[in-house]
Every structure is written in structure tokens, then in C-alpha cells.
C-alpha positions as CSV (number, residue, x, y, z in Angstrom):
1,M,3.0,-2.6,18.6
2,M,4.9,-5.3,16.6
3,L,6.0,-2.5,14.3
4,K,7.2,-0.1,17.1
5,L,9.6,-2.9,18.5
6,L,11.0,-4.2,15.2
7,K,11.5,0.2,14.3
8,E,13.8,0.0,18.2
9,R,15.4,-2.7,17.4
10,A,16.2,-1.8,13.6
11,M,17.2,1.1,15.0
12,K,19.5,-0.2,18.0
13,A,20.8,-2.8,14.4
14,I,22.8,-0.3,12.3
15,E,26.2,-0.3,13.5
16,E,27.1,1.9,10.1
17,E,26.3,5.0,8.2
18,F,24.3,3.3,5.6
19,K,23.7,5.3,2.0
20,L,20.0,5.3,0.8
21,V,20.6,4.1,-2.6
22,D,16.5,3.4,-3.7
23,F,13.5,4.0,-2.6
24,S,9.6,2.9,-4.4
25,F,6.1,2.6,-3.0
26,A,4.9,0.6,-6.1
27,L,3.0,-2.2,-6.8
28,P,3.7,-5.4,-6.2
29,Y,6.4,-4.5,-4.0
30,T,8.2,-1.7,-2.4
31,Y,10.9,-1.5,-1.6
32,V,14.5,0.8,-0.2
33,V,17.9,-0.2,-1.5
34,I,20.6,0.3,0.6
35,E,24.0,0.4,0.9
36,G,27.1,0.2,3.5
37,E,30.9,-1.1,3.2
38,K,29.6,-4.4,2.5
39,G,27.6,-3.1,-0.5
40,K,24.2,-3.1,-1.3
41,S,21.0,-5.0,0.5
42,I,17.4,-4.1,-0.7
43,G,14.5,-5.1,1.7
44,L,11.2,-5.3,0.1
45,A,7.7,-4.9,1.2
46,M,4.2,-5.9,0.2
47,T,2.4,-2.8,-1.2
48,L,-1.6,-3.5,0.2
49,P,-3.1,-0.7,-2.1
50,E,-6.6,-1.5,-0.3
51,E,-5.5,0.1,2.6
52,I,-4.6,3.0,1.1
53,G,-6.3,6.3,2.3
54,E,-5.2,10.0,1.1
55,Y,-2.0,10.3,-0.8
56,K,0.1,12.1,1.6
57,N,2.5,11.4,4.4
58,T,4.8,14.1,6.2
59,F,8.9,12.8,5.7
60,T,9.8,16.0,5.4
61,E,13.8,15.0,3.7
62,P,13.6,11.1,3.1
63,S,16.5,8.5,4.5
64,L,16.8,5.1,5.8
65,E,15.8,6.7,9.7
66,E,13.6,8.3,8.4
67,F,12.1,5.6,6.9
68,I,12.3,3.4,9.8
69,E,11.2,6.3,12.1
70,K,7.9,6.5,10.4
71,A,7.5,2.3,10.6
72,D,4.6,2.1,13.4
73,S,2.7,5.4,11.7
74,L,-1.1,5.1,10.9
75,N,-0.2,6.0,7.4
76,I,0.0,2.9,5.2
77,I,2.3,4.8,2.8
78,E,4.3,5.4,5.6
79,R,4.5,2.5,7.5
80,T,5.3,0.2,4.2
81,L,8.3,2.6,3.1
82,G,9.5,2.5,7.1
83,L,8.9,-1.6,6.8
84,A,10.9,-1.6,3.2
85,A,13.6,0.3,5.4
86,I,13.8,-2.1,8.0
87,N,14.3,-5.3,5.9
88,A,16.5,-3.3,3.8
89,V,19.1,-3.2,7.4
90,S,17.8,-6.9,8.5
91,Q,19.1,-8.3,4.7
92,Y,22.1,-6.2,5.2
93,Y,23.2,-8.0,8.3
94,L,21.6,-11.6,7.4
95,E,23.8,-14.5,5.9
96,V,22.3,-17.1,4.0
97,V,24.3,-19.9,4.2
98,D,21.5,-23.0,4.2
99,E,20.2,-24.6,1.3
100,E,16.6,-23.6,0.0
101,K,14.1,-25.2,1.7
102,D,10.7,-24.7,2.1
103,A,8.3,-23.1,5.2
104,I,5.2,-26.4,4.8
105,E,8.7,-29.1,5.6
106,L,8.4,-27.5,9.3
107,I,4.3,-28.8,9.4
108,E,4.0,-31.5,11.3
109,E,0.7,-30.6,12.6
110,E,-2.2,-31.0,11.7
111,K,-4.9,-28.6,12.3
112,V,-3.5,-25.3,10.7
113,A,-4.3,-21.8,9.4
114,V,-3.1,-20.1,6.8
115,I,-3.5,-16.4,6.9
116,G,-3.8,-14.5,4.2
117,N,-5.1,-16.8,0.7
118,M,-1.3,-17.9,-0.8
119,P,-2.6,-21.1,-3.0
120,P,0.7,-22.6,-3.9
121,I,0.7,-23.4,0.4
122,V,-2.5,-24.2,0.7
123,K,-2.4,-27.0,-2.0
124,A,0.8,-27.8,-0.4
125,L,-0.6,-28.6,3.1
126,K,-3.6,-30.2,2.0
127,D,-1.8,-32.8,-0.5
128,K,-0.1,-33.8,3.2
129,N,-3.4,-34.6,4.3
130,K,-3.5,-31.2,7.2
131,K,-6.5,-29.4,7.7
132,V,-6.0,-26.1,6.8
133,F,-8.5,-23.4,7.3
134,V,-7.5,-19.5,5.5
135,F,-8.2,-16.8,6.3
136,E,-8.1,-14.0,4.4
137,R,-9.0,-10.0,4.6
138,N,-9.0,-8.5,0.8
139,P,-12.2,-10.0,-0.8
140,K,-10.4,-10.4,-4.3
141,L,-8.3,-13.0,-3.2
142,W,-11.1,-15.3,-2.1
143,D,-11.9,-18.5,-3.0
144,R,-15.2,-20.5,-2.2
145,E,-13.1,-21.9,0.4
146,T,-11.6,-18.8,1.9
147,L,-12.5,-17.8,5.3
148,S,-12.5,-13.7,6.9
149,D,-10.4,-12.4,8.9
150,A,-12.7,-11.4,11.0
151,L,-12.7,-15.2,12.0
152,E,-9.0,-15.5,13.3
153,Y,-10.3,-13.9,16.6
154,I,-13.2,-17.3,17.2
155,L,-11.0,-19.3,15.3
156,L,-6.7,-18.9,15.8
157,P,-7.2,-20.5,19.6
158,E,-7.9,-23.9,18.4
159,M,-4.5,-24.4,15.5
160,E,-2.2,-26.2,16.2
161,A,0.1,-24.4,13.9
162,V,0.0,-20.7,12.2
163,I,1.4,-19.5,8.6
164,V,1.0,-15.7,8.2
165,S,1.9,-13.9,5.7
166,G,4.3,-11.3,6.5
167,S,1.7,-8.3,5.0
168,A,0.4,-8.9,8.7
169,L,3.0,-6.6,9.7
170,L,1.8,-3.8,7.4
171,N,-2.5,-4.4,8.2
172,C,-0.9,-3.9,12.1
173,T,-3.5,-7.8,12.6
174,L,-0.4,-9.7,13.5
175,D,-0.1,-8.5,17.4
176,M,-3.9,-10.0,17.6
177,I,-2.7,-13.2,15.8
178,L,0.0,-13.9,17.9
179,E,-2.1,-13.6,21.3
180,R,-5.0,-15.6,20.0
181,S,-2.5,-19.0,18.4
182,K,-1.6,-19.3,21.9
183,R,-2.3,-22.9,21.0
184,A,-0.3,-23.4,18.3
185,K,3.9,-25.2,18.4
186,K,5.1,-22.8,15.1
187,I,4.2,-19.1,14.2
188,I,5.9,-19.2,10.8
189,L,5.9,-15.4,9.1
190,T,6.4,-15.9,5.5
191,G,7.0,-14.1,2.1
192,A,8.6,-11.1,0.9
193,T,7.3,-8.9,3.4
194,A,9.0,-11.2,6.6
195,Q,12.7,-10.5,5.4
196,A,12.9,-8.5,9.1
197,L,16.2,-10.3,10.9
198,P,15.2,-13.5,13.7
199,E,16.5,-11.5,17.1
200,F,14.3,-9.2,16.4
201,F,11.6,-11.8,16.6
202,K,12.8,-12.2,20.1
203,G,10.2,-13.0,22.5
204,T,6.9,-12.3,20.4
205,G,5.7,-15.9,19.4
206,V,6.6,-16.1,16.1
207,T,8.7,-19.2,15.8
208,H,10.3,-19.5,12.0
209,L,10.4,-16.8,9.3
210,A,9.8,-17.9,5.9
211,S,11.9,-15.0,2.9
212,A,14.1,-14.4,0.0
213,K,17.9,-13.1,0.6
214,V,18.2,-11.0,-2.7
215,I,21.0,-12.4,-4.5
216,D,21.1,-10.0,-8.0
217,I,19.8,-6.5,-6.9
218,E,20.2,-4.3,-9.7
219,K,18.2,-7.1,-11.6
220,A,15.5,-7.3,-9.6
221,L,15.0,-4.2,-9.3
222,I,14.9,-3.8,-12.9
223,N,11.9,-6.6,-13.1
224,L,10.2,-4.8,-9.6
225,K,10.2,-1.5,-11.4
226,L,8.8,-2.7,-14.2
227,G,5.8,-4.2,-11.7
228,S,6.8,-7.7,-12.0
229,F,5.1,-10.4,-8.5
230,R,8.7,-12.2,-9.3
231,G,10.1,-9.0,-9.7
232,F,13.4,-10.9,-7.9
233,G,12.8,-14.2,-7.4
234,K,14.9,-16.0,-9.7
235,Q,17.4,-13.9,-8.2
236,S,16.7,-14.3,-5.0
237,K,17.4,-17.6,-2.5
238,K,14.8,-19.1,0.1
239,Y,15.0,-19.5,3.7
240,V,13.5,-20.8,6.6
241,I,15.1,-19.7,9.8
242,E,14.9,-20.5,13.4
243,V,13.8,-17.4,15.6
């Protein structure tokens, strides 16, 4: 399970004692804020309300380590907080030095799967005359050209490139996506949920991470607490990193 691998690699990556400053399982993004010798960092994870069952978890005394340990839990609340915690550790160590990039610039292939209906990405690919297949689990996000994620198993072996929402980590479909996308030359994990360190994905099949590093944490937190989907837009820097 991918989350188990990320959990193990994140725990090994921790080289100092961190203070758990703030956290919230909230809409639209769950977040965890930590602080170390170099300052604060924030890890994000898209909250998937359609996955939530009972509102309960097994946390005893919230801490960074306890959150990370629950990252591969069957409980979606625990998984989401766990991945946000992994991302917080990752962002603390991650150095983003390149100019802002866009994942679309990497795509030279013609037959592209987009997993998670992301209209700006889909439009950009179609503008480049790519043959795009869009898969989405949540029916509320479907449009007339969207395919059910149940068809991923059948169609992914035909794809030459795959752009995957980081939410595939949370709903535990990324393992299957990677297994079925053997023909793809590029598999790009994208979005706020894809903030983990690139070395955590070594050997998995993921080729690139396209996410954002939050620069102004305090301003971003205010917007996130107010429920803004763009709560970290102006306070962050987009990046694309090869695994």
C-alpha cells in the first residue's frame, strides 16, 4: 500500500524534534502545521467528504508521529490527517528553487489520462490537441465527457501519460493506477495533496510531482480556516519535480 510506504519513509526522514503547532480535519483541505529549527511548514490534503463514514478515530493524544502512524489507516479521517502530516514533514525539508512550472509542459504524449476531473488541466491538454480521457469517482464532479473511475482498470493500459490527482493517495487507488499504467511514459501526481518529498516515491512508478509550497503560512491558514479552495494560492509557489 502506497501510504504505508510513505509513512515508513517519512518516519525515517525526521531528523529533529518537531512541535505540532496546528491541525484541522476540515473542508476543503485538511492541514497540519509543524515547527522545527528552521521555522514552520504546512502540509495539506484534500478532504474527501464522500468517503467519510462514522465520525470517529482512534487518536489518543494528537502528535506529529501519531498522525503519521495512522496514515495507512482504514479510517479516512486518520488517513487524511496522516498524509497531511507526512506532507508537513516533506515541505519542511523541501527546497523549491526553480521558477514556477506547470505539469502540462511535460506532456508530449498524445493519449493522456486525467484521474480526478480537473477542468483547467483537461482544457489545457485539449488545447494541445491531446486525446484526453477523464476519470472521476465523485458523480458531483462529472460532466458529459467524464468517465467513471471504474473504467480506469480497463483503459489505463492504453494510456501514454497519466496525470493523477493526489487524492488517489487518500482513496487508496494509486496502487492500482500505477499497476495498470505500465505503458505510460509519465505518471504525474498533482495537486495540494501531492506535497510529499520526491524521494518518498522512488521505485513506485510515479515520475513527477506537481504541487505547491506554501510560503506565507499565516495568511494561508486564515483563508483555509474560512473554507477557501484558494486558501494558499497567492501565498504559495507551484513546482514540478522529477522523482
